[in-house]
C-alpha positions in Angstrom: -3.7 17.7 33.7 -1.8 19.3 36.7 0.1 22.1 34.6 -2.8 23.1 32.3 -3.0 26.5 34.0 0.6 27.0 33.5 0.4 26.4 30.0 -2.6 28.7 29.5 -1.0 31.4 31.4 2.0 31.0 29.2 0.0 31.3 26.0 -1.8 34.4 27.2 1.3 36.1 28.3 3.5 35.3 25.5 1.0 35.5 22.8 -1.7 38.2 24.2 -1.3 40.1 21.7 -10.7 12.3 11.0 -14.2 15.6 11.1 -15.4 12.1 9.7 -16.7 13.0 6.1 -20.1 11.3 6.3 -23.2 11.4 4.0 -23.8 14.1 6.4 -25.3 12.0 9.3 -27.8 14.0 11.5 -26.2 15.4 14.6 -27.2 13.7 17.9 -30.0 15.6 19.8 -31.2 15.0 23.3 -34.2 13.5 21.8 -32.1 10.6 20.2 -31.7 7.6 22.3 -28.0 7.9 23.6 -25.7 5.0 23.6 -25.7 2.9 26.9 -23.5 4.7 29.5 -20.1 2.9 30.3 -20.7 1.1 33.6 -17.1 0.1 34.0 -14.0 2.1 35.1 -11.7 -0.1 32.8 -11.8 -3.4 31.0 -9.4 -5.4 33.2 -10.9 -4.3 36.6 -10.6 -7.3 39.0 -14.1 -6.4 40.4 -15.8 -6.3 37.0 -14.6 -9.9 36.0 -15.9 -11.1 39.6 -19.2 -9.5 38.8 -19.3 -11.3 35.5 -18.4 -14.7 36.7 -15.2 -14.9 35.0 -11.8 -15.8 36.2 -9.5 -12.6 35.3 -6.2 -14.8 35.7 -7.2 -16.9 32.8 -7.1 -13.9 30.6 -3.5 -12.9 29.5 -4.8 -10.1 27.7 -5.5 -8.4 31.1 -1.8 -9.2 32.4 -0.1 -5.9 32.6 3.2 -7.5 32.8 3.3 -8.2 29.2 3.6 -5.8 26.3 0.7 -4.5 24.6 1.3 -6.5 21.3 1.3 -9.6 23.4 -1.7 -8.8 24.9 -3.7 -7.6 21.9 -2.5 -11.0 20.3 -3.9 -13.0 23.3 -7.2 -11.1 22.8 -7.5 -11.6 19.3 -6.3 -15.3 19.3 -9.2 -16.3 21.8 -12.1 -14.9 19.4 -14.0 -16.9 16.8 -14.0 -15.9 13.2 -17.6 -14.3 13.8 -16.5 -12.7 17.0 -13.5 -11.0 15.3 -15.4 -9.8 12.4 -18.1 -8.1 15.0 -15.2 -5.7 16.0 -14.4 -4.5 12.7 -17.1 -1.7 12.4 -17.2 1.6 14.3 -19.6 0.0 16.8 -17.3 -2.9 18.0 -19.8 -5.4 19.6 -17.5 -6.8 22.1 -17.5 -10.6 23.3 -19.2 -11.2 26.3 -17.5 -14.4 27.1 -14.1 -12.8 27.3 -15.4 -9.8 29.2 -14.6 -7.6 26.3 -17.5 -4.8 26.4 -18.7 -3.2 23.2 -16.7 0.2 22.1 -18.0 3.1 19.7 -15.1 4.1 18.1 -16.6 7.2 16.4 -16.2 10.6 18.2 -15.1 13.9 17.0 -13.0 16.8 18.1 -12.4 19.1 15.5 -12.6 22.3 17.6 -14.1 20.9 20.9 -15.7 17.7 21.7 -18.6 17.3 19.1 -21.9 15.3 19.2 -21.4 14.0 15.6 -20.7 10.3 15.8 -21.8 7.4 17.7 -19.4 7.5 20.6 -20.5 11.1 22.3 -23.6 12.8 23.3 -24.6 15.4 25.5 -27.6 15.4 28.4 -28.2 16.9 31.5 -24.9 15.3 33.2 -22.8 17.1 30.2 -25.0 19.8 28.7 -22.3 21.3 26.6 -18.4 21.5 26.0 -16.2 24.4 25.1 -16.7 25.1 21.2 -13.4 26.7 20.1 -13.3 28.8 16.9 -13.3 26.6 13.6 -9.9 25.4 12.5 -9.7 28.1 9.7 -9.8 30.9 12.3 -7.4 29.0 14.9 -5.0 28.6 11.9 -5.1 32.3 11.2 -3.3 33.1 14.4 -0.1 31.2 13.0 0.7 30.3 16.6 1.8 26.8 17.2 1.9 27.1 20.9 -1.7 28.0 20.8 -2.7 25.0 18.6 -1.4 22.5 20.8 -2.7 24.3 24.0 -6.3 24.0 22.4 -5.6 20.3 21.5 -4.9 19.9 25.4 -7.9 21.6 26.7 -10.2 19.7 24.2 -8.7 16.5 25.2 -9.0 17.3 29.0 -12.8 17.9 28.3 -12.9 14.6 26.2 -11.3 12.5 29.0 -13.8 14.1 31.4 -16.6 13.2 29.3 -15.2 9.6 29.1 -15.2 9.3 32.7 -18.9 10.5 33.0 -19.5 7.9 30.2 -20.5 10.3 27.7 -17.7 10.0 25.2 -15.2 7.8 23.6 -11.5 7.5 23.4 -11.0 7.9 19.9 -11.6 11.2 18.3 -11.7 11.4 14.3 -10.0 14.7 14.0 -8.3 16.8 12.7 -9.1 17.5 9.1 -5.8 18.1 7.3 -6.8 18.5 3.8 -5.0 21.3 2.0 -7.5 24.0 0.4 -6.6 23.7 -3.2 -9.7 25.7 -4.6 -11.6 28.5 -2.9 -14.9 27.0 -3.6 -14.3 23.8 -1.4 -17.2 23.7 1.0 -15.2 22.5 4.0 -12.5 25.1 4.0 -14.0 26.1 7.7 -12.5 22.7 9.0 -9.1 22.9 7.6 -5.6 25.0 8.4 -5.5 26.6 5.0 -3.7 26.1 1.6 -0.2 25.8 2.7 0.9 22.3 3.3 3.7 22.9 5.6 1.5 25.2 7.6 -1.4 22.4 7.5 1.4 20.0 8.8 2.4 22.0 11.6 -1.1 22.5 12.7 -1.5 18.8 12.5 1.6 18.0 14.5 0.6 20.6 17.3 -3.0 19.7 17.6 -2.6 15.9 17.5 0.2 16.3 20.1 -2.2 18.3 22.3 -4.8 15.6 21.9 -2.7 12.7 22.4 0.6 13.3 24.6 0.5 12.5 28.0 3.0 14.5 30.1 6.3 13.0 30.4 5.8 10.2 27.9 6.4 12.3 24.8 9.6 10.6 24.1 9.0 6.8 24.4 11.5 4.6 22.7 8.7 2.1 21.8 5.8 4.2 20.3 3.6 1.1 20.3 3.6 1.4 23.8 3.4 5.2 24.4 0.5 6.1 26.4 -2.3 8.4 24.9 -4.6 11.1 26.4 -6.9 10.3 23.6 -6.4 9.0 20.2 -6.4 11.5 17.4 -6.9 10.7 13.6 -5.7 12.9 10.7 -8.0 12.9 7.5 -9.1 12.8 4.7 -6.4 10.9 2.9 -5.8 11.9 0.4 -6.3 14.4 -2.7 -9.5 14.9 -1.1 -11.1 18.4 -1.6 -14.4 18.2 -4.1 -17.5 17.8 -2.0 -20.4 18.5 -4.3 -19.7 20.9 -7.1 -22.3 21.1 -10.1 -23.1 17.6 -9.9 -19.8 16.2 -9.3 -19.7 14.7 -5.7 -17.1 13.1 -3.4 -18.7 9.6 -3.8 -17.8 9.5 -7.2 -15.1 11.7 -7.8 -11.7 10.4 -9.4 -8.8 12.9 -8.5 -6.5 12.6 -11.1 -3.1 13.8 -9.4 0.3 14.0 -10.9 2.9 12.3 -8.6 4.6 15.7 -8.1 1.5 17.2 -6.6 0.8 14.0 -4.6 4.1 14.2 -2.9 4.5 18.0 -2.7 1.2 19.1 -1.7 -1.7 16.3 -0.9 0.5 13.7 1.1 2.9 16.3 3.0 0.6 17.4 5.9 -0.3 13.6 6.4 3.3 12.6 6.4 4.2 15.4 9.1 0.9 14.2 11.0 2.4 10.7 11.4 6.1 11.3 11.3 6.1 14.6 13.8 2.6 14.2 15.4 3.0 10.4 16.0 -0.8 10.3 15.4 -2.7 6.9 16.1 -5.0 6.9 13.4 -5.4 8.0 9.7 -8.6 8.1 7.8 -8.9 7.3 4.2 -11.5 9.3 2.0 -14.4 8.7 -0.3 -12.7 9.8 -3.5 -10.4 7.7 -5.8 -7.0 8.7 -6.9 -6.2 8.0 -10.3 -8.7 5.5 -10.6 -8.3 3.5 -7.3 -10.4 4.2 -4.2 -8.2 5.5 -1.4 -9.5 3.0 1.0 -8.5 0.1 -1.4 -5.2 1.4 -2.4 -2.3 -0.4 -0.9 0.4 1.9 -2.0 -1.4 4.6 0.0 -2.3 2.8 2.9 -0.1 -0.2 3.9 2.7 0.9 1.7 2.7 4.6 2.7 1.2 5.5 6.0 2.3 2.0 7.8 5.5 1.4 5.6 7.3 4.5 4.8 5.9 6.6 7.7 5.7 3.9 10.3 2.1 4.4 11.6 1.8 3.6 15.2 -2.0 3.0 15.2 -5.0 2.0 12.8 -6.5 3.4 9.7 -10.0 3.8 9.5 -12.4 4.5 6.5 -14.3 7.5 6.2 -18.0 6.6 7.1 -19.5 4.2 4.5 -16.6 4.4 2.1 -16.5 1.0 1.3 -20.3 1.0 0.2 -19.4 4.2 -1.5 -16.8 2.5 -3.8 -19.1 -0.5 -4.1 -22.1 1.4 -5.3 -21.1 4.6 -6.3 -17.7 3.9 -7.8 -18.3 0.7 -9.1 -14.7 -0.2 -8.5 -13.6 -3.3 -10.3 -17.4 -4.2 -10.4 -16.8 -5.5 -6.9 -19.3 -7.2 -4.7 -19.2 -6.4 -0.9 -17.0 -9.6 -0.3 -14.6 -8.5 -2.9 -14.4 -5.1 -1.3 -13.7 -6.4 2.1 -10.9 -8.5 0.7 -9.4 -5.4 -1.3 -9.5 -3.0 1.6 -8.3 -5.5 4.3 -5.3 -6.4 2.1 -4.5 -2.9 1.1 -4.3 -2.0 4.9 -7.8 -0.8 6.1 -8.2 -1.9 9.7 -11.5 -0.4 10.6 -14.6 0.2 8.8 -16.7 3.1 9.7 -19.9 1.4 8.5 -21.3 -1.9 8.3 -19.7 -3.6 5.3 -17.1 -5.1 7.3 -19.4 -6.4 10.2 -21.7 -7.9 7.7 -19.6 -9.4 4.8 -15.9 -10.2 6.2 -16.9 -13.4 7.2 -18.2 -14.3 3.9 -15.3 -13.1 2.2 -13.0 -15.4 4.3 -15.4 -18.3 3.6 -15.3 -17.5 -0.2 -11.6 -17.7 0.2 -11.1 -14.0 -0.9 -9.1 -12.8 2.2 -7.2 -14.5 5.1 -8.2 -14.5 8.6 -4.5 -13.2 9.2 -5.5 -10.1 7.8 -8.4 -9.8 10.2 -6.0 -10.5 12.9 -3.6 -7.9 12.0 -6.1 -5.2 11.8 -7.7 -6.3 15.3 -4.1 -6.2 16.9 -3.5 -2.6 15.7 -7.0 -1.4 17.0 -6.4 -3.2 20.5 -2.9 -1.8 20.8 -4.4 1.8 20.7 -7.3 0.7 23.0 -4.6 -0.4 25.5 -2.5 2.6 25.3 -5.4 4.6 26.1 -6.1 3.0 29.2 -9.5 1.2 28.0 -8.1 -2.0 29.5 -5.7 -0.8 32.5 -7.1 2.7 33.4 -5.5 5.9 33.2 -4.9 6.9 37.0 -3.6 10.4 35.9 -6.7 11.1 34.2 -9.2 9.6 36.9 -10.1 12.7 38.7 -11.3 14.6 35.6 -15.1 15.3 35.6 -17.7 17.8 35.0 -15.8 20.5 36.6 -13.1 20.4 33.7 -15.8 20.8 31.0 -16.7 24.4 30.1 -14.1 25.7 32.8 -13.4 29.5 33.0 -9.9 28.7 31.7 -11.2 26.8 28.6 -13.8 29.6 27.8 -11.1 32.3 28.2 -8.8 30.1 25.9 -11.6 30.0 23.2 -11.8 33.9 23.4 -8.2 34.3 23.1 -8.2 31.8 20.0 -10.8 34.0 18.2 -9.0 37.1 19.0 -5.7 35.6 17.8 -7.3 34.3 14.5 -8.9 37.8 13.7 -7.4 39.5 10.8 -7.4 43.2 9.9 -7.7 43.6 6.4 -8.2 47.5 6.0 -7.7 50.4 8.6 -7.9 53.7 7.0 -6.8 56.8 8.9 -6.4 54.3 11.9 -10.3 54.1 12.2 -9.8 51.3 14.4 -9.8 50.6 17.3 -13.0 52.6 18.2 -12.7 55.0 21.1 -15.5 54.0 23.7 -15.2 57.7 25.0 -16.4 59.0 21.9 -18.5 55.9 20.5 -21.5 56.0 22.5 -24.2 54.6 20.2 -23.2 52.0 17.6 -25.4 50.8 14.6 -24.9 47.0 14.4 -26.5 45.8 11.3 -26.3 43.0 8.6 -27.2 39.3 8.6 -24.4 38.2 11.0 -25.1 40.9 13.5 -26.8 38.7 16.0 -24.8 35.5 15.0 -24.9 32.5 17.5 -24.9 28.9 16.0 -23.4 30.3 12.8 -20.1 31.1 14.6 -19.8 27.6 15.7 -19.7 26.4 12.0 -19.7 22.6 11.9 -18.8 19.6 14.0 -19.3 22.0 17.2 -21.5 19.9 19.6 -23.0 21.9 22.1 -21.4 25.0 23.2 -20.9 26.0 27.0 -22.5 29.4 25.9 -22.9 31.9 23.2 -21.8 35.3 22.9 -23.2 37.0 19.7 -21.6 40.2 18.3 -24.5 42.2 19.6 -23.8 40.8 23.2 -20.1 41.6 22.9 -20.5 45.3 21.5 -23.3 46.1 24.0 -20.5 45.8 26.6 -18.8 48.8 24.7 -21.5 51.1 23.5 -25.3 51.3 23.2 -26.1 49.1 20.1 -28.9 50.0 17.8 -29.4 46.6 15.9 -31.1 46.3 12.4 -30.8 43.0 10.7 -30.6 44.5 7.2 -31.2 41.1 5.6 -33.6 38.6 7.0 -31.0 35.6 6.2 -27.7 35.1 4.7 -29.0 34.8 1.3 -30.4 38.2 1.6 -32.9 38.0 -1.1 -35.3 40.8 0.3 -34.0 44.3 0.0 -36.7 45.9 2.5 -34.7 45.5 5.4 -31.9 47.5 4.2 -33.7 51.0 5.1 -33.8 50.1 8.6 -30.3 49.4 8.8 -29.7 52.9 6.7 -31.5 54.8 9.5 -29.5 53.1 12.2 -26.6 54.1 10.6 -27.7 57.8 10.1 -28.6 58.0 13.9 -25.2 56.1 15.6 -21.7 57.5 16.2 -20.3 54.7 14.3 -21.5 51.3 12.2 -20.4 47.8 12.1 -21.7 45.8 9.3 -21.7 42.1 9.9 -21.7 40.0 6.4 -20.6 36.9 4.8 -21.7 33.4 4.3 -22.6 30.5 6.5 -23.2 26.6 6.2 -26.1 27.2 3.6 -23.4 28.1 1.2 -20.0 26.4 2.2 -20.3 23.2 4.2 -19.8 19.6 3.8 -21.3 18.2 0.8 -21.8 21.8 -0.3 -19.2 23.4 -2.4 -19.6 27.1 -3.4 -20.5 28.3 -7.1 -19.1 31.8 -6.8 -16.9 34.0 -4.5 -19.6 36.8 -4.1 -21.6 37.7 -1.2 -25.1 36.3 -1.6 -28.4 38.3 -2.7 -28.5 42.0 -1.7 -25.6 41.9 0.7 -23.3 44.0 -1.4 -26.1 46.5 -1.8 -26.8 46.7 1.9 -23.1 47.5 2.5 -22.8 50.3 0.1 -26.1 52.1 0.9 -25.3 51.7 4.7 -21.7 53.0 4.1 -23.2 55.8 2.0 -25.4 57.3 4.9 -23.6 56.7 7.9 -22.9 59.3 10.2 -19.8 57.9 11.7 -17.0 55.6 10.8 -18.0 52.4 9.0 -16.6 49.0 9.8 -17.3 45.7 7.8 -16.8 42.5 9.3 -16.8 39.3 7.4 -17.9 35.7 8.6 -16.7 33.1 6.3 -14.0 30.4 5.6 -13.3 30.8 2.1 -12.4 34.2 0.4 -14.9 36.4 -0.8 -14.5 39.1 -3.6 -15.0 42.1 -1.4 -13.1 44.6 -3.8 -16.0 47.0 -3.7 -15.6 47.3 0.1 -11.8 47.4 -0.2 -12.0 50.3 -2.8 -14.9 52.2 -0.8 -13.5 55.3 1.1 -16.7 55.1 2.9 -15.9 51.8 4.4 -12.9 52.7 6.8 -11.9 49.3 8.0 -12.5 45.5 7.2 -11.7 42.7 9.5 -12.3 38.9 8.8 -13.2 36.9 11.7 -14.0 33.5 10.1 -16.1 31.4 12.3 -15.0 32.4 15.8 -16.9 29.9 18.0 -18.9 30.3 21.1 -17.1 33.5 22.3 -16.9 34.9 18.9 -19.0 37.8 19.7 -16.7 39.0 22.6 -13.6 38.4 20.6 -14.7 40.7 17.9 -15.7 43.4 20.2 -12.6 43.3 21.8 -10.8 43.9 18.7 -13.0 46.5 17.3 -12.6 48.7 20.5 -8.8 47.8 21.0 -9.0 45.6 23.9 -6.9 43.2 21.8 -4.7 44.3 18.9 -5.2 42.0 15.8 -2.4 40.2 14.6 -3.9 37.1 12.5 -2.9 36.5 9.0 -5.0 34.9 6.1 -4.4 31.3 5.7 -6.0 31.1 2.2 -5.7 33.5 -0.6 -8.8 35.8 -1.4 -9.2 35.6 -5.1 -11.2 38.0 -7.4 -14.4 36.7 -8.5 -13.6 35.8 -12.0 -10.9 33.3 -10.7 -13.7 30.6 -10.6 -14.5 31.2 -14.0 -11.0 30.4 -15.4 -10.8 26.7 -14.3 -13.2 24.1 -13.2 -13.0 23.0 -9.6 -12.3 19.3 -10.6 -9.0 20.2 -12.5 -6.5 19.0 -9.8 -3.2 20.2 -11.0 -1.5 23.0 -8.7 0.6 24.5 -11.4 -1.0 26.3 -14.5 -2.4 24.2 -17.2 -1.1 26.4 -20.1 -2.7 24.2 -22.7 -6.0 25.0 -21.2 -5.4 28.4 -20.0 -6.0 27.4 -16.5 -4.0 29.6 -13.8 -2.1 28.1 -11.0 -3.6 27.4 -7.6 -2.7 28.6 -4.2 -0.2 31.5 -3.6 2.5 28.9 -4.6 1.5 28.8 -7.9 -0.7 31.6 -8.8 0.7 35.0 -9.7 -2.4 36.9 -10.8 -4.4 39.5 -9.3 -6.1 38.9 -5.9 -8.2 40.7 -3.5 -6.1 39.6 -0.4 -3.0 37.6 -0.6 -2.3 34.4 1.6 -0.5 35.7 4.6 -2.0 39.1 4.6 -3.0 41.0 8.0 -2.5 44.3 9.5 -2.2 45.5 13.0 -3.1 48.8 15.3 0.9 49.3 15.6 4.1 49.2 13.4 6.8 46.7 13.4 10.4 47.3 11.9 12.3 44.0 10.9 16.2 44.1 10.8 18.1 41.1 9.7 21.1 40.8 12.2 23.1 37.8 10.7 22.3 35.0 8.3 24.0 32.0 6.5 24.3 33.0 2.9 26.0 29.8 1.5 25.8 26.2 1.8 28.2 23.7 0.3 27.2 19.9 0.3 29.7 17.4 0.0 28.4 14.6 -2.4 31.7 12.2 -2.0 32.3 9.6 -4.5 28.8 7.6 -4.4 26.4 10.4 -4.6 25.5 11.3 -8.2 24.6 14.8 -9.3 21.0 14.7 -10.6 19.3 16.6 -13.6 16.7 19.0 -12.7 14.4 20.7 -15.6 15.2 24.2 -16.4 13.6 26.9 -18.8 15.5 26.9 -22.2 17.1 30.3 -21.8 18.2 29.9 -18.2 21.5 29.2 -16.7 22.0 25.8 -15.6 24.8 24.7 -13.2 26.9 21.8 -14.1 25.8 19.8 -11.0 22.1 20.9 -11.0 20.9 19.0 -8.0 21.1 16.3 -5.7 18.5 13.6 -4.5 17.5 14.3 -1.0 17.4 10.9 0.1 21.0 10.5 -0.7 22.1 13.2 1.3 22.4 13.2 5.3 20.4 16.6 5.5 22.2 17.7 8.5 22.9 21.2 7.0 20.9 24.0 8.6 20.4 27.8 7.5 20.4 29.7 10.6 19.5 33.6 10.6 18.8 36.2 13.3 16.4 39.1 13.0 15.4 41.8 15.2 11.8 42.7 15.3 10.8 46.2 16.9 7.4 47.5 17.7 7.8 51.1 16.9 3.9 52.0 17.4 2.3 53.4 20.6 0.3 50.0 21.0 1.2 46.4 22.3 0.8 43.9 19.5 1.8 40.5 17.9 3.7 40.1 14.5 3.8 36.8 12.6 7.0 36.3 11.0 6.4 34.4 7.9 9.4 32.9 6.4 9.6 31.7 2.8 12.0 30.4 0.4 12.1 31.1 -3.2 14.0 28.5 -5.6 17.0 29.6 -8.0 15.6 31.4 -11.1 15.1 29.4 -14.2 13.9 26.3 -12.7 11.0 25.1 -14.6 7.4 24.3 -13.4 8.4 25.0 -9.7 6.6 27.1 -6.9 7.0 30.8 -6.6 7.7 30.6 -2.9 6.7 28.3 -0.1 6.5 28.9 3.5 9.4 27.1 5.5 8.7 28.8 8.9 6.8 31.0 10.9 6.5 32.5 14.6 4.2 34.9 16.4 6.0 37.1 18.4 4.3 39.7 21.0 6.0 43.1 21.7 4.8 45.9 23.9 5.0 49.3 22.5 8.5 50.4 22.0 10.1 47.1 22.7 12.1 44.7 20.3 13.4 41.1 20.4 15.7 38.9 18.6 14.2 36.1 16.8 16.5 33.0 15.7 15.2 30.8 12.9 16.9 27.3 11.9 15.8 26.0 8.6 16.9 22.5 7.5 18.3 23.1 4.2 16.7 19.9 2.5 13.2 20.6 3.9 13.3 24.5 3.4 15.0 24.7 0.0 14.4 21.1 -1.5 11.6 20.6 -4.3 9.7 17.8 -6.2 10.1 17.9 -9.6 8.0 16.3 -12.2 9.7 12.9 -12.0 8.4 12.7 -8.4 12.0 13.0 -7.0 12.5 15.2 -4.0 15.7 17.1 -5.0 18.0 19.8 -3.5 18.9 22.3 -6.3 22.2 24.0 -6.7 22.1 27.8 -7.3 20.9 30.9 -5.8 18.1 30.4 -3.4 16.1 33.3 -1.6 14.9 33.5 1.8 12.2 36.0 2.4 10.4 37.1 5.4 6.9 38.4 5.2 6.2 40.4 2.0 10.0 41.1 1.4 11.1 43.6 3.7 13.9 41.4 4.7 15.4 39.0 2.4 18.6 37.3 1.6 20.2 34.8 -0.9 21.4 31.4 -0.1 23.7 30.1 -2.7 24.0 26.0 -2.8 26.7 24.3 -4.3 27.7 20.8 -4.3 31.3 19.4 -3.9 31.7 16.3 -6.0 35.2 14.4 -5.5 
């Protein structure tokens, strides 16, 4: 990766400012027996075949003059049925007589190379890898270039570990499920609640993981080289883990076609079409009665057919077993299930059902060998693109020196800084002045956080910087834990924290939640701080000698209205789960080395929101007949603690609209018909109300320019969030939706002109209740941020 340093410098200068859902498999530890170390450079190495006593020239799958599909077909055609079946699980057995070695498909790289899965582990050769902030924190940066650069760094470490025999080449990440409900336990793994933002994250992170420099625009995408293989998951409508006895293994997500297309499928479509991801993972749950891994419409029809996936489809681990044993789908036997899933388009089983029951399914006449062959061909083409068969000379030099490098550790720190969100800053309390703050009370259950900051799927970090470590570099720290655990069931430790606050120049309270409250297989029941944490915060704030700052570590939102409204608490920041360098990043923000500019990627609801609807209610729109409110900022207009996209800065920005296209006329010609769209009864409805997006060329753009000026006395970054609002009167549509965003760094006093070009169909279109994607006529509105800049866009149709 010759120009990684250049990319890193660019990120820091410009913006200085398929986790496989499992039944919670235990993480690999150094005490576990590791898989066998790869003892070969690449499969088709002539010396390797000579040592095996095999004639390389007789195996056409090693003939590099042939195309990858031709070579994969030759390999598959040489296998017996039993040999083919043995390759269909995540621990592919290989075929000795063909010189084909075993391969572990399951590696993870959610926010750094992880030791979850059979394909990756750490030991004295590779003791750790860079653990970047959890995805929800990185997403809060709203910085596409940063997202891609992190992917590049992670794939560099992954390739280095592969060269050292400690990792595979296929990484089942990222998790791109939209956050529909604030109680969901896996929010930390996701990019938030907006499907467009989630899709942009997916595209950039996948590109960072997969792209080989100079090969991004291959005409034949089935032969495009891959650095590592990425996987977007969990497909689809998966966002219930374990809530009041309803778990992901038995949950049937009842989803409208409108919500499916508009919200649940959109990030996956962007991941496949824009990110060219090489794998998609189907989820445990059912959608409208059908297990996702057995749904031919979702798999073969949509992912491979409509979106043209260049890669393979894999099950979430033990998903086939789950729908046989838990869902009892069609009362299937294991052989029935194999037939259902293979025919639906599921290529690889993370589990044992395929290897154990596929041959029986064939012999019972339930599935044909051609379905097996098709899946194996997809799998081996991906491995060939990865260089598993021919080697990858461009990555051959990567090794231990490329793992936990200073550059990657600094990138992890920068990501944590950029993802930090300033929620409150009364009287410019922050940043703290190290010349006047000599002693600092650091209290609360997260004050000495280490592994908590890593979240899940983290592997082994290069090192850990706790908040105490970071803050000790700026002031003398007086640490008191305040609570003995996150649950904070004992209030006796509060008094020590109060004493520290009385005798220090300033107080920083670290509170929040952790994986004991929000995690895979564990959804939340409420949106409150646990135990005596609220009491700890209130009492410490009451007696503190100096200013009080509250730092929240969490993924999902917490109702901290009490702190927001407490004048004794001068400032609040949210740090998410900031990774191995979190303590340093938080300290840099608190003491002004870095000016925060992150924005919340999820809505922070008031606590009573969860009492208004069950987590299992899937509609995004309000359900008026049941009194259920809407979900996410797109459909919920009630009171919140902090809205989606909220975030403050230590400086001030002014936005001025310089120019904008305010009207758009689309020629429908003679063949394109006007379409109806539902309006409220008392609303004005244009004669030609809408046009079907699929009928249009969709080449029209809305271009506008705006000047952003930093009018404060501190350098800083501003996230320009662009929304579109539909014409008034259209029924049951979104309030607004994100259609673009950009993070801009400006020195104090500087300004910059930023240009946005928005595709009209993508930015103004909407999915109506019929499942059609329509471009409505009428007065749309483009809004930047909280409305400081907005302008109308009138859409009309010219019908000959």
